[in-house]
Residue frames as qw, qx, qy, qz and C-alpha x, y, z in Angstrom:
[[0.332, -0.539, -0.121, -0.765, 5.89, -13.81, -24.11],
 [0.813, -0.453, -0.355, -0.091, 5.35, -16.42, -21.33],
 [0.672, -0.079, -0.324, 0.662, 8.88, -15.86, -19.97],
 [0.062, 0.383, -0.065, 0.919, 8.21, -12.06, -19.80],
 [0.606, -0.544, -0.237, -0.529, 5.00, -12.72, -17.87],
 [0.853, -0.316, -0.344, 0.232, 6.84, -15.02, -15.42],
 [0.515, 0.126, -0.218, 0.820, 9.65, -12.50, -14.91],
 [0.186, -0.497, -0.038, -0.847, 7.12, -9.74, -14.26],
 [0.758, -0.511, -0.286, -0.286, 5.42, -11.83, -11.72],
 [0.787, -0.136, -0.345, 0.493, 8.65, -12.65, -10.00],
 [0.258, 0.289, -0.159, 0.908, 9.57, -8.97, -9.83],
 [0.449, -0.549, -0.128, -0.693, 6.21, -8.07, -8.31],
 [0.854, -0.400, -0.333, 0.018, 6.66, -10.83, -5.72],
 [0.632, -0.003, -0.266, 0.728, 10.10, -9.52, -4.80],
 [0.046, -0.480, -0.028, -0.876, 8.66, -6.01, -4.64],
 [0.667, -0.565, -0.260, -0.410, 5.99, -7.26, -2.15],
 [0.854, -0.247, -0.329, 0.318, 8.51, -8.89, 0.00],
 [0.501, 0.008, -0.128, 0.856, 10.74, -5.85, 0.18],
 [0.000, -0.783, -0.444, 0.435, 7.88, -3.33, 0.45],
 [0.165, -0.267, 0.402, 0.860, 9.07, -1.86, -2.88],
 [0.508, 0.644, 0.380, -0.428, 6.35, -0.20, -5.05],
 [0.490, 0.160, 0.622, 0.589, 6.62, -1.02, -8.78],
 [0.158, 0.561, 0.033, -0.812, 6.11, 2.20, -10.71],
 [0.535, 0.490, 0.666, 0.174, 3.70, 2.00, -13.65],
 [0.052, -0.452, 0.213, 0.865, 4.75, 4.46, -16.35],
 [0.628, 0.597, 0.220, -0.449, 2.47, 5.38, -19.15],
 [0.802, 0.305, 0.359, 0.367, 3.34, 4.11, -22.64],
 [0.512, 0.582, 0.081, 0.627, 6.15, 6.18, -24.12],
 [0.260, -0.877, 0.117, -0.387, 6.74, 7.84, -20.80],
 [0.667, 0.086, -0.547, 0.499, 9.66, 7.66, -18.29],
 [0.036, 0.160, -0.391, 0.906, 8.29, 10.30, -15.80],
 [0.337, -0.654, -0.652, -0.183, 5.35, 10.46, -13.41],
 [0.078, 0.298, -0.269, 0.912, 4.52, 13.64, -11.55],
 [0.357, -0.670, -0.651, 0.012, 2.29, 14.02, -8.49],
 [0.116, 0.342, -0.175, 0.916, 1.58, 17.55, -7.08],
 [0.399, -0.611, -0.680, 0.076, -0.19, 17.86, -3.69],
 [0.033, 0.531, -0.096, 0.841, -1.25, 21.13, -2.28],
 [0.416, -0.481, 0.319, -0.703, -1.84, 21.86, 1.39],
 [0.948, -0.154, -0.230, -0.156, -1.35, 18.27, 2.29],
 [0.499, -0.635, 0.589, -0.019, 0.89, 16.36, 4.63],
 [0.516, 0.448, -0.699, -0.211, 3.13, 13.89, 2.83],
 [0.727, -0.301, 0.523, -0.328, 1.77, 10.81, 4.40],
 [0.648, 0.408, -0.620, -0.169, 3.74, 7.85, 3.08],
 [0.923, -0.366, 0.119, -0.008, 4.20, 4.36, 4.63],
 [0.374, -0.646, 0.598, 0.292, 7.66, 2.95, 4.87],
 [0.828, 0.456, 0.326, -0.017, 8.31, 2.08, 1.28],
 [0.282, -0.482, 0.515, 0.650, 10.70, 2.25, -1.67],
 [0.674, 0.624, 0.004, -0.394, 10.33, 2.57, -5.44],
 [0.834, 0.080, 0.412, 0.359, 11.97, 0.62, -8.29],
 [0.471, 0.674, 0.179, 0.540, 12.96, 4.01, -9.80],
 [0.302, 0.070, -0.252, 0.917, 14.39, 7.41, -8.77],
 [0.163, -0.819, -0.550, -0.016, 12.27, 9.77, -6.75],
 [0.228, 0.252, -0.086, 0.937, 12.77, 13.60, -6.76],
 [0.271, -0.737, -0.618, 0.035, 10.67, 15.22, -4.00],
 [0.119, 0.345, -0.109, 0.925, 10.22, 18.94, -3.34],
 [0.391, -0.627, -0.638, 0.217, 8.64, 19.97, -0.09],
 [0.093, 0.442, 0.012, 0.892, 7.57, 23.55, 0.28],
 [0.427, -0.465, 0.112, -0.768, 6.40, 24.83, 3.61],
 [0.880, -0.255, -0.361, -0.174, 6.60, 21.54, 5.50],
 [0.030, -0.635, 0.659, -0.402, 8.39, 20.33, 8.61],
 [0.922, -0.242, 0.105, -0.283, 8.91, 17.20, 10.59],
 [0.517, -0.472, 0.691, 0.180, 11.15, 14.16, 10.55],
 [0.707, 0.506, -0.385, -0.310, 12.43, 12.40, 7.39],
 [0.767, -0.271, 0.581, 0.033, 13.37, 8.73, 7.37],
 [0.644, 0.655, -0.324, -0.226, 15.62, 7.91, 4.43],
 [0.696, 0.275, -0.641, 0.169, 17.22, 4.55, 4.52],
 [0.665, -0.425, -0.520, 0.328, 18.76, 4.29, 7.95],
 [0.218, 0.113, -0.176, 0.953, 19.04, 8.11, 8.42],
 [0.196, -0.791, -0.579, 0.001, 16.54, 10.09, 10.52],
 [0.313, -0.066, -0.080, 0.944, 16.79, 13.85, 10.49],
 [0.167, 0.642, 0.422, -0.618, 14.73, 16.95, 10.71],
 [0.435, 0.547, 0.548, 0.460, 13.04, 18.14, 7.50],
 [0.128, -0.202, -0.015, 0.971, 13.70, 21.81, 6.66],
 [0.396, 0.542, 0.353, -0.652, 10.88, 24.08, 5.67],
 [0.667, 0.674, -0.105, -0.300, 11.69, 24.09, 1.97],
 [0.422, -0.482, 0.736, 0.218, 13.85, 21.30, 0.49],
 [0.771, 0.432, -0.330, -0.331, 14.64, 19.12, -2.47],
 [0.542, -0.409, 0.732, -0.058, 15.50, 15.49, -2.00],
 [0.661, 0.403, -0.523, -0.356, 16.66, 12.90, -4.42],
 [0.678, -0.304, 0.625, -0.238, 16.16, 9.32, -3.49],
 [0.196, 0.371, -0.816, -0.398, 17.71, 6.47, -5.52],
 [0.757, -0.012, -0.498, -0.422, 15.92, 3.23, -6.41],
 [0.787, -0.204, -0.577, 0.085, 15.13, 0.68, -3.69],
 [0.205, 0.179, -0.494, 0.826, 15.86, 3.18, -0.85],
 [0.308, -0.647, -0.697, 0.021, 13.07, 2.93, 1.82],
 [0.090, 0.160, -0.163, 0.969, 11.81, 6.27, 3.06],
 [0.206, -0.721, -0.648, -0.134, 8.92, 7.97, 4.79],
 [0.060, 0.445, -0.123, 0.885, 8.02, 11.34, 6.42],
 [0.273, -0.634, -0.669, 0.275, 6.42, 12.44, 9.67],
 [0.122, 0.458, 0.180, 0.862, 5.02, 15.92, 9.07],
 [0.114, -0.295, -0.610, 0.726, 3.85, 18.25, 11.84],
 [0.351, 0.638, 0.308, -0.612, 1.52, 20.21, 9.56],
 [0.705, 0.597, 0.378, 0.062, 0.37, 20.51, 5.96],
 [0.429, -0.246, 0.348, 0.796, 2.95, 21.55, 3.32],
 [0.331, 0.623, -0.029, -0.708, 2.13, 24.30, 0.79],
 [0.718, 0.494, -0.375, -0.316, 3.45, 22.11, -2.08],
 [0.629, -0.317, 0.703, 0.098, 4.59, 18.50, -2.23],
 [0.637, 0.595, -0.329, -0.362, 5.91, 17.71, -5.75],
 [0.692, -0.283, 0.661, 0.064, 6.88, 14.05, -6.29],
 [0.586, 0.608, -0.414, -0.340, 8.64, 13.02, -9.56],
 [0.782, -0.191, 0.588, 0.083, 9.33, 9.45, -10.18],
 [0.514, 0.719, -0.353, -0.307, 11.60, 8.79, -13.16],
 [0.991, 0.004, 0.124, 0.049, 12.97, 5.58, -14.59],
 [0.566, -0.490, 0.471, 0.466, 16.60, 4.65, -15.03],
 [0.611, 0.493, 0.514, 0.346, 15.78, 4.50, -18.84],
 [0.128, 0.982, 0.133, -0.038, 15.96, 8.23, -18.76],
 [0.352, -0.770, 0.441, 0.297, 19.69, 7.99, -18.18],
 [0.796, 0.074, 0.538, 0.267, 20.20, 5.75, -21.19],
 [0.474, 0.878, 0.056, -0.025, 20.62, 8.55, -23.60],
 [0.799, -0.086, 0.141, 0.578, 24.10, 8.21, -25.10],
 [0.229, 0.913, 0.061, 0.332, 24.91, 11.99, -25.05],
 [0.641, 0.188, -0.354, 0.655, 28.32, 13.13, -23.99],
 [0.108, -0.515, 0.179, -0.831, 27.08, 16.23, -22.22],
 [0.725, -0.481, -0.071, -0.487, 25.11, 13.99, -19.91],
 [0.744, 0.123, -0.597, 0.275, 27.98, 11.67, -18.82],
 [0.121, 0.249, -0.592, 0.757, 28.78, 13.61, -15.60],
 [0.589, -0.202, 0.146, -0.768, 25.11, 13.76, -14.67],
 [0.903, -0.045, -0.337, -0.263, 24.61, 10.05, -15.26],
 [0.581, 0.193, -0.657, 0.440, 27.72, 9.10, -13.31],
 [0.142, -0.277, 0.464, -0.830, 26.55, 11.25, -10.41],
 [0.758, -0.136, -0.026, -0.638, 23.05, 9.63, -10.39],
 [0.873, 0.083, -0.481, -0.017, 24.51, 6.15, -10.57],
 [0.441, 0.244, -0.618, 0.603, 26.79, 6.88, -7.65],
 [0.430, -0.372, 0.274, -0.776, 23.97, 7.95, -5.36],
 [0.439, -0.057, -0.896, 0.033, 23.31, 5.06, -3.08],
 [0.188, -0.402, -0.727, 0.524, 21.50, 6.68, -0.06],
 [0.058, 0.852, 0.514, 0.078, 20.10, 10.15, -0.93],
 [0.371, 0.106, -0.022, 0.923, 20.85, 13.74, -1.49],
 [0.120, -0.824, -0.534, 0.148, 19.15, 16.78, 0.07],
 [0.342, 0.216, 0.026, 0.914, 19.30, 20.51, -0.66],
 [0.056, -0.650, -0.550, 0.522, 17.73, 23.22, 1.44],
 [0.286, 0.576, 0.462, 0.610, 15.91, 25.66, -0.84],
 [0.124, -0.488, -0.245, 0.829, 15.86, 29.44, -0.38],
 [0.423, 0.749, 0.509, -0.037, 13.18, 31.25, -2.36],
 [0.002, -0.911, 0.149, 0.385, 15.43, 34.18, -2.93],
 [0.188, -0.565, 0.722, 0.353, 17.95, 31.93, -4.62],
 [0.189, -0.056, 0.954, 0.225, 16.26, 28.84, -5.89],
 [0.536, 0.461, 0.468, -0.531, 12.77, 29.92, -6.89],
 [0.527, 0.635, -0.262, -0.500, 13.50, 30.28, -10.67],
 [0.353, 0.444, -0.807, -0.166, 15.70, 27.25, -11.12],
 [0.093, -0.014, -0.979, 0.183, 13.85, 24.72, -8.75],
 [0.259, 0.334, 0.680, -0.599, 10.63, 25.84, -7.14],
 [0.482, 0.486, -0.001, -0.729, 8.79, 27.43, -10.03],
 [0.408, 0.317, -0.738, -0.434, 9.69, 24.81, -12.73],
 [0.133, -0.020, -0.981, 0.142, 8.77, 21.96, -10.47],
 [0.312, 0.359, 0.544, -0.691, 5.48, 23.47, -9.29],
 [0.549, 0.494, -0.125, -0.662, 4.49, 23.83, -13.00],
 [0.047, -0.328, 0.892, 0.307, 5.89, 20.50, -14.13],
 [0.376, 0.261, 0.870, -0.181, 2.67, 18.50, -13.85],
 [0.435, 0.730, 0.320, -0.418, 0.89, 20.86, -16.36],
 [0.095, 0.657, -0.538, -0.518, 3.58, 20.75, -19.00],
 [0.847, 0.352, -0.234, -0.321, 3.79, 18.53, -21.96],
 [0.960, -0.218, 0.125, 0.125, 5.55, 15.21, -21.79],
 [0.687, 0.463, -0.086, 0.553, 8.52, 16.50, -23.76],
 [0.029, -0.778, 0.222, -0.587, 8.84, 19.59, -21.54],
 [0.774, -0.597, 0.135, -0.159, 8.78, 17.41, -18.49],
 [0.927, 0.042, 0.004, 0.373, 11.78, 15.55, -19.74],
 [0.450, 0.572, -0.095, 0.679, 13.79, 18.77, -20.61],
 [0.384, -0.779, 0.094, -0.487, 12.69, 20.42, -17.30],
 [0.896, -0.438, 0.074, -0.003, 13.63, 17.43, -15.16],
 [0.833, 0.194, -0.041, 0.516, 17.05, 17.06, -16.86],
 [0.107, 0.744, -0.098, 0.652, 17.63, 20.85, -16.33],
 [0.603, -0.701, 0.115, -0.364, 16.73, 20.56, -12.58],
 [0.955, -0.229, 0.015, 0.189, 18.81, 17.40, -12.11],
 [0.696, 0.358, -0.070, 0.619, 21.82, 19.03, -13.69],
 [0.079, -0.761, 0.156, -0.625, 21.43, 22.10, -11.57],
 [0.805, -0.557, 0.078, -0.189, 21.12, 19.86, -8.53],
 [0.917, 0.064, -0.047, 0.391, 24.24, 18.03, -9.55],
 [0.425, 0.561, -0.157, 0.693, 26.21, 21.29, -9.88],
 [0.389, -0.760, 0.091, -0.512, 24.94, 22.60, -6.61],
 [0.923, -0.368, -0.043, 0.104, 26.26, 19.49, -4.75],
 [0.734, 0.199, -0.098, 0.642, 29.69, 20.73, -5.83],
 [0.159, 0.589, -0.039, 0.792, 29.06, 24.22, -4.60],
 [0.497, -0.606, 0.033, -0.620, 26.93, 24.30, -1.51],
 [0.108, 0.266, -0.861, 0.421, 28.03, 22.90, 1.84],
 [0.552, -0.036, 0.467, -0.690, 24.46, 22.49, 2.98],
 [0.790, 0.166, -0.444, -0.388, 23.87, 19.72, 0.50],
 [0.489, -0.434, 0.685, -0.322, 23.71, 16.61, 2.64],
 [0.588, 0.186, -0.753, -0.231, 24.51, 13.05, 1.56],
 [0.818, -0.375, 0.104, -0.424, 22.66, 10.53, 3.60],
 [0.337, 0.403, -0.841, 0.129, 24.87, 7.95, 5.24],
 [0.749, -0.338, -0.449, -0.351, 23.06, 5.01, 6.77],
 [0.321, -0.456, 0.688, -0.464, 23.13, 4.11, 10.46],
 [0.174, 0.145, -0.960, -0.167, 23.01, 0.36, 10.58],
 [0.007, -0.209, -0.938, 0.276, 20.03, -0.34, 12.72],
 [0.332, 0.231, 0.189, -0.895, 17.29, 2.11, 11.87],
 [0.571, 0.132, -0.533, -0.610, 15.79, 0.13, 8.95],
 [0.427, -0.043, -0.900, 0.069, 15.83, -3.06, 10.92],
 [0.037, 0.185, 0.625, -0.757, 14.15, -1.35, 13.99],
 [0.442, 0.219, -0.014, -0.870, 11.39, 0.23, 11.94],
 [0.569, 0.075, -0.707, -0.413, 10.69, -2.98, 10.02],
 [0.288, -0.112, -0.890, 0.335, 10.41, -4.81, 13.39],
 [0.119, 0.236, 0.492, -0.829, 8.16, -2.21, 14.95],
 [0.464, 0.149, -0.304, -0.819, 5.78, -2.25, 11.96],
 [0.279, -0.079, -0.950, -0.117, 4.69, -5.82, 12.64],
 [0.535, -0.497, -0.405, -0.550, 1.20, -6.62, 13.95],
 [0.706, -0.420, -0.514, 0.245, 2.20, -8.15, 17.25],
 [0.271, -0.955, 0.018, -0.122, 2.75, -5.73, 20.16],
 [0.656, 0.382, -0.383, 0.527, 6.40, -4.86, 20.67],
 [0.557, -0.817, -0.042, 0.144, 8.35, -4.05, 23.82],
 [0.014, 0.882, -0.471, 0.007, 11.74, -2.56, 24.45],
 [0.624, -0.363, 0.692, 0.000, 12.87, -6.00, 25.40],
 [0.792, 0.353, 0.494, 0.068, 11.77, -7.67, 22.24],
 [0.469, 0.877, -0.086, 0.058, 13.33, -4.92, 20.06],
 [0.239, -0.780, 0.578, 0.014, 16.57, -5.18, 21.96],
 [0.719, -0.122, 0.681, 0.064, 16.69, -8.90, 21.34],
 [0.722, 0.614, 0.313, 0.063, 15.86, -8.42, 17.64],
 [0.321, 0.911, -0.216, 0.145, 18.71, -5.90, 17.27],
 [0.867, -0.014, -0.322, 0.380, 21.09, -8.09, 19.41],
 [0.166, 0.479, -0.307, 0.806, 21.73, -5.29, 22.02],
 [0.216, -0.324, -0.745, 0.542, 20.92, -4.72, 25.67],
 [0.014, -0.831, -0.545, -0.110, 17.84, -2.66, 26.59],
 [0.316, -0.793, -0.030, 0.520, 19.94, 0.12, 28.10],
 [0.369, -0.189, 0.528, 0.742, 22.06, 0.22, 24.91],
 [0.177, 0.515, 0.716, 0.437, 18.91, 0.40, 22.73],
 [0.155, -0.890, -0.386, 0.186, 17.33, 3.22, 24.86],
 [0.363, -0.638, 0.213, 0.645, 20.64, 5.22, 24.66],
 [0.322, -0.018, 0.635, 0.702, 20.98, 4.66, 20.94],
 [0.088, 0.711, 0.655, 0.241, 17.32, 5.71, 20.19],
 [0.191, -0.908, -0.190, 0.320, 17.90, 8.92, 22.19],
 [0.391, -0.509, 0.369, 0.672, 21.34, 9.71, 20.58],
 [0.279, 0.044, 0.720, 0.633, 20.54, 8.74, 17.05],
 [0.036, -0.559, -0.704, -0.436, 16.80, 9.46, 16.67],
 [0.017, -0.185, 0.246, -0.951, 16.39, 12.15, 19.43],
 [0.658, -0.309, -0.168, -0.666, 13.33, 10.49, 20.84],
 [0.446, -0.302, 0.769, -0.345, 12.25, 7.69, 23.20],
 [0.032, 0.021, 0.967, 0.250, 11.30, 4.19, 22.44],
 [0.233, 0.538, 0.730, -0.352, 7.66, 4.82, 23.46],
 [0.283, 0.715, 0.022, -0.639, 7.33, 7.87, 21.24],
 [0.120, 0.397, -0.751, -0.513, 9.13, 6.14, 18.28],
 [0.138, 0.190, 0.972, 0.009, 6.85, 3.06, 18.60],
 [0.294, 0.649, 0.521, -0.471, 3.72, 5.24, 18.69],
 [0.226, 0.670, -0.276, -0.651, 4.83, 7.21, 15.60],
 [0.062, 0.233, -0.882, -0.404, 5.60, 4.09, 13.56],
 [0.158, 0.367, 0.913, -0.086, 2.25, 2.52, 14.38],
 [0.268, 0.722, 0.298, -0.564, 0.32, 5.78, 13.72],
 [0.161, 0.526, -0.508, -0.662, 2.20, 6.15, 10.30],
 [0.039, 0.044, 0.959, 0.277, 1.09, 2.64, 9.34],
 [0.172, 0.560, 0.749, -0.310, -2.46, 3.36, 10.44],
 [0.212, 0.661, -0.030, -0.719, -2.50, 6.69, 8.45],
 [0.111, 0.304, -0.757, -0.567, -1.56, 4.79, 5.30],
 [0.018, 0.261, 0.963, 0.066, -4.26, 2.12, 5.80],
 [0.187, 0.643, 0.525, -0.525, -6.90, 4.69, 6.60],
 [0.224, 0.645, -0.195, -0.704, -6.10, 6.77, 3.54],
 [0.264, 0.397, -0.735, -0.482, -5.56, 3.87, 1.04],
 [0.192, -0.092, -0.975, -0.062, -7.97, 1.17, 2.02],
 [0.555, -0.382, -0.256, -0.693, -11.43, 0.38, 3.16],
 [0.542, -0.093, -0.785, 0.285, -10.37, -1.76, 6.10],
 [0.494, -0.766, -0.364, -0.191, -12.51, -1.25, 9.16],
 [0.020, -0.807, 0.351, -0.474, -10.95, 1.00, 11.79],
 [0.742, -0.529, 0.371, -0.178, -10.86, -1.62, 14.58],
 [0.954, 0.097, 0.151, 0.240, -8.91, -3.94, 12.35],
 [0.454, 0.743, -0.186, 0.455, -6.56, -1.14, 11.30],
 [0.399, -0.769, 0.361, -0.346, -5.93, -0.46, 15.05],
 [0.914, -0.252, 0.317, 0.003, -5.06, -4.18, 15.48],
 [0.834, 0.421, 0.077, 0.349, -2.86, -4.34, 12.38],
 [0.195, 0.828, -0.205, 0.483, -1.07, -1.25, 13.55],
 [0.546, 0.107, -0.659, 0.506, -0.07, -2.86, 16.79],
 [0.297, -0.385, 0.306, -0.818, -2.56, -1.17, 19.21],
 [0.087, -0.074, -0.966, 0.230, -3.99, -3.42, 21.88],
 [0.149, 0.609, 0.716, -0.308, -7.41, -1.70, 21.90],
 [0.241, 0.677, 0.444, 0.535, -9.49, 0.62, 19.75],
 [0.272, -0.940, -0.205, 0.029, -9.62, 3.13, 22.58],
 [0.548, -0.577, 0.239, 0.557, -5.85, 3.39, 22.92],
 [0.464, 0.270, 0.516, 0.667, -5.69, 3.79, 19.10],
 [0.020, 0.851, 0.429, 0.304, -8.29, 6.56, 19.10],
 [0.426, -0.868, -0.032, 0.254, -6.63, 8.35, 22.00],
 [0.593, -0.316, 0.357, 0.649, -3.11, 8.18, 20.36],
 [0.373, 0.476, 0.537, 0.588, -4.48, 9.30, 17.03],
 [0.079, -0.921, -0.330, -0.189, -6.34, 12.33, 18.41],
 [0.545, -0.740, 0.080, 0.385, -3.33, 13.41, 20.52],
 [0.545, -0.167, 0.473, 0.671, -0.84, 13.11, 17.72],
 [0.237, 0.221, 0.594, 0.737, -2.91, 14.30, 14.79],
 [0.151, 0.220, 0.260, -0.928, -5.62, 16.47, 16.34],
 [0.648, 0.117, -0.270, -0.703, -8.46, 14.52, 14.64],
 [0.787, -0.088, 0.529, -0.304, -10.22, 11.20, 14.85],
 [0.392, -0.111, 0.822, 0.397, -9.39, 8.22, 12.57],
 [0.418, 0.622, 0.662, 0.028, -12.70, 8.76, 10.84],
 [0.103, 0.937, 0.001, -0.335, -11.94, 12.45, 10.20],
 [0.295, -0.549, 0.635, 0.456, -8.54, 11.44, 8.82],
 [0.447, 0.201, 0.826, 0.277, -9.94, 8.86, 6.51],
 [0.351, 0.793, 0.493, -0.067, -12.43, 11.35, 5.04],
 [0.021, -0.901, 0.193, 0.388, -9.82, 13.96, 4.60],
 [0.090, -0.547, 0.731, 0.398, -7.37, 11.71, 2.66],
 [0.745, 0.226, 0.616, -0.120, -9.76, 9.36, 0.83],
 [0.554, 0.765, -0.158, -0.288, -8.66, 10.92, -2.44],
 [0.098, -0.603, 0.777, 0.152, -5.48, 8.74, -2.23],
 [0.708, 0.051, 0.687, -0.157, -7.39, 5.56, -2.72],
 [0.752, 0.629, 0.165, -0.107, -7.78, 5.96, -6.53],
 [0.414, 0.822, -0.387, 0.059, -4.01, 6.67, -7.02],
 [0.264, -0.583, 0.744, -0.190, -2.45, 3.98, -4.78],
 [0.832, 0.090, -0.527, -0.152, -1.56, 0.41, -5.34],
 [0.504, -0.602, 0.519, -0.338, -1.19, -1.44, -2.07],
 [0.576, 0.282, -0.766, -0.028, 0.85, -4.66, -2.08],
 [0.855, -0.448, -0.215, -0.150, 0.13, -7.46, 0.41],
 [0.199, -0.743, 0.601, -0.216, 2.56, -7.76, 3.28],
 [0.859, 0.117, -0.498, 0.033, 4.55, -11.07, 3.15],
 [0.638, -0.710, 0.262, -0.143, 5.59, -12.45, 6.44]]
């Protein structure tokens, strides 16, 4: 019993260091479902110790999955493997955001009919995305996943397996299914920009072992943005998560997010999100009761 407790503590420490969230499943459960309506998917840069299947209906913006940054389609289904860091920058609220976390134990069923699906899931190392079309995918993906949270625990398992099997088959049929392939430096750059100390193009170039001109060109070519805009978005994303999931005073959040003054923080927040930090906190305070925040290990 003592050994199990020590191992659990070690796993939690490792998760804290890697910004990995340990998923707490209910007893006799291997699936967790969250369904957000008319909300922007505001997530900090994080990973899970389990698979994540995310359906986004009516949203748009940028998605960051591993070292890949790309535009998010209006309606899409994305499968993210364990320990793959990810986040979203949404330009407006999505009609539905369905998040399904499922443990690898779900794949332990020794059923021959599941072998192909299990091999496919185990071979996913970065992520898979499918653009959804309501005329084609409503019955097989959209409707079942929208209803999933209200179904019984057994129905959740059978529905999820059915959706995953359909997803697997569609990866063999549709050219628009996209497998994420990481670009080497995106994760390292975002991790560096998330630190509390103010960053510059020069300090980032040094951290990535490249010249400033090369870094500027790389950010433009790979991320389709500028260093200034990327840095502002990374800081604002961190601030959004702290505002929604903690009671930390706003001036401290501004400092921890890398802004050199509360005024510059408020101005950047209002320009980007069309509301003040206080208004944002009031709008998303519902997240506090459902979020476990790990301390950041330097």
